N, C-alpha and C positions, 0 to 999 in steps of 0.2 A: 490530044486530039482537039480539033477546033470545029465549031459549028458556026459558020458565018463569021469567023474571026474571034469567037469567044471560046475560051477553054471550057471543056466539059469535064465534070468530076467523074472519076471512075467508080463504078459500083459492081459488086460481085454479081455473077449470074444468079437468077432466082433459084431457090432450093426446090428440088422436086422430092416428092415422097419416095422413100426407098421402095424399090421394086420387090414385089412379093414372089418373084421367081417366074419362070416361063409359063407356069400354069396357074397363076394367081396364088391363092392361099394353099393350093394343093401340095406344093413342095414341103412346106412345114408339116402339114398333116401327115404326109407320107413318111417323113422322117420320124415323127412321133410314133406312128403305127409300127414302123420297122423296129424302133427302139423298144417298144412295149413287147413286140413279138420275140425279140432276142432275149429280153428279161424273162419272159414267160418260159421259153424253152430252156434257158439256163436254170431257172428254178425247177422245172420238171426233171432235168438231168440230175441236179443236185439232190432232189428228193428221192429219185430212183437209187442213187448211189447210197444215200443214208439208209434207206429201207433195205437195200440189198446187203449192206453190212450187218444190219440188225437181224434179219430173218433168213438171210442166205440168198444167193443169186437164183437158184432154182425156184424157191417159193416166190420170190419177187416176180420172176418171169411168168410163173403160173398165175399169180394174182393179176398181172397186167393183161394176160391173155383172157382171163375170166371176165374182167371188167370190159374188155373189148367185145367179147361175145354178148355180154349183157347189153351193151350199147347197140349192137346190131339187132338184138331181139327187140329192144325198145323201138328202134326205127321201123322195124318190120311190123310191129304191133300197133304203134301209135300213129304212124304215117298215114295209113289208109283211113284210120278213124278220123283224123283231122281233115283229110280230104273229103270224107263224107259229110262232116259237119259244115265245111265250107260250101259244098254243093247244096246242102239242105237250106242253108241261109240264102243262097241265090234263088233256089226254087220258091221259097216262101217270101221272097222280096224283102228280106231283112238285111241290114247292113252287115257285110261279112267281116268287118274289122276284128271282132273278137276271135272268130274262128281262124282267121288268117294269122293273127298274132300268136294264138295258141299253137297252131301248126308250125309256125316258124320257130318258136321257142323249143318245141319238142324236136324238131329237125336239128337245130343247133346243139341242143343238149345231147341228143343221140350221137351226133357226129363227134362231139367232144369226148363222149365216153368211148367211142371207137378208137380215138387216138391213144397211142401208148403214153401212159403217164398218170400220176395220181392227182395232180392239181386239176388237170382237165376232166378227170373222172368226177371229182367232187363238184366242180362247176356244172358239168353236164347233168349230174344227178339232181342238183338243185333246180336246174331249168326243166327237168322232166317231172319232178315230183309236183303234184297238183297244188299244194298250198303255196310253195315258193314260186311256182310258175305263175299263179295268179298275181302275186306281188310283182314279179318281173313284167308280166303283161300290162299291168297298170302303169308301170313306169315307161315301158316302150310306147304304149298308146298315148300317154301324155306328151312324151317327147315328139312323137310323130304329129300329134295334133298341133303342137306349137310350131312345127316346121312347115306344115301344110297350110294351104289357104283354108279359110273357114268352110267354104263350100266343099272342098275335097275332104276335109276332116269329117264333115257331116255325112257325106256320101259313104265314107269308109267305116266310120264308127257310129253313125246314127246321130240324130239331133241331140243337142245338149238339152238337158232338162234342168229346170230350176224349181225350187220350192217357194211358194208365195204364201205369206200369211194373210188371212182374210180379215183380221182385226186391225185396229189402229195401232201404230207403233208404240203408243204410250202404255198400252195394257198388255199383259202377258196372255198368250193364247191358251185356251182351255186344253188340258192334257189329252182329253179324249177326242178332240177334233182332228180329223185326218188332214194332212197338207194337200193342197191343190197342186198338181203337177202341170207344168206348161212347157212349151217349146220356144226357144229363141229363134224367131224368124229372121230378123235383121238386127244384129248387135249394135248398129250405129244409132 
């Protein structure tokens, strides 16, 4: 080709970033979620078969039925309790984040226990038991706080508090002096 009588050098078209699919990054996440769900259900079935061979089919089915009943009982017992805690937080103008997280974990744990299978029963029981639920709630809240804007995280989980030492940084604080708690108003 020429441009005003001069030959022009050929150059390849500019490279574009690879498309993430029609829904942005959703396609990859969806495939990962489907793959994890398939692995989970294959693991559940394999464990049911192994336990069925060890203790017998009838005992295995009875155990699966019993854990499903236990999950339904947990949902019926803990669901309203979590709802009352959430409403009490709203009434007393406290941030409802902790009660919402607690209720959500109990709901997910109870639903997992209702599903037939032993892996889901163990995971559900861990989410329902108070000591492990507190650990899971802390992780869920920190994950949500990172994903939400600071103002939304403060609204949901309450203001972040920091401990401030009252002495100079060169000296160690006295052991009997209580820390001063404060609130981060503007983190910038």
